[in-house]
C-alpha angles and dihedrals in degrees: 000000000000124000088241095064113101118265111243126198112252098023124121119239137170117250108237099192126107114265110277140176118249120179092332094314124109109227105206125219112244094026119145111247134180120233108236101175143351111217124217089250088061097251119128134227114213139183115230121190117208124218091277091053096251113148122235124185116222122191134191095043114157115232091235089061089067120074 
């Protein structure tokens, strides 16, 4: 799936952003995430599941960071 295809709510994508720390949780580059919402400003809200399977909501993700 190319980065230019539209982001659709409910689909699974890979997070193409370098690994970063968010509220004590490492969010790993290349992780599969679920698209939760696409805001009118074009930014995306996703659900990331850590290694233990706990869900975390991330906001302000750019569509080009999802492949």
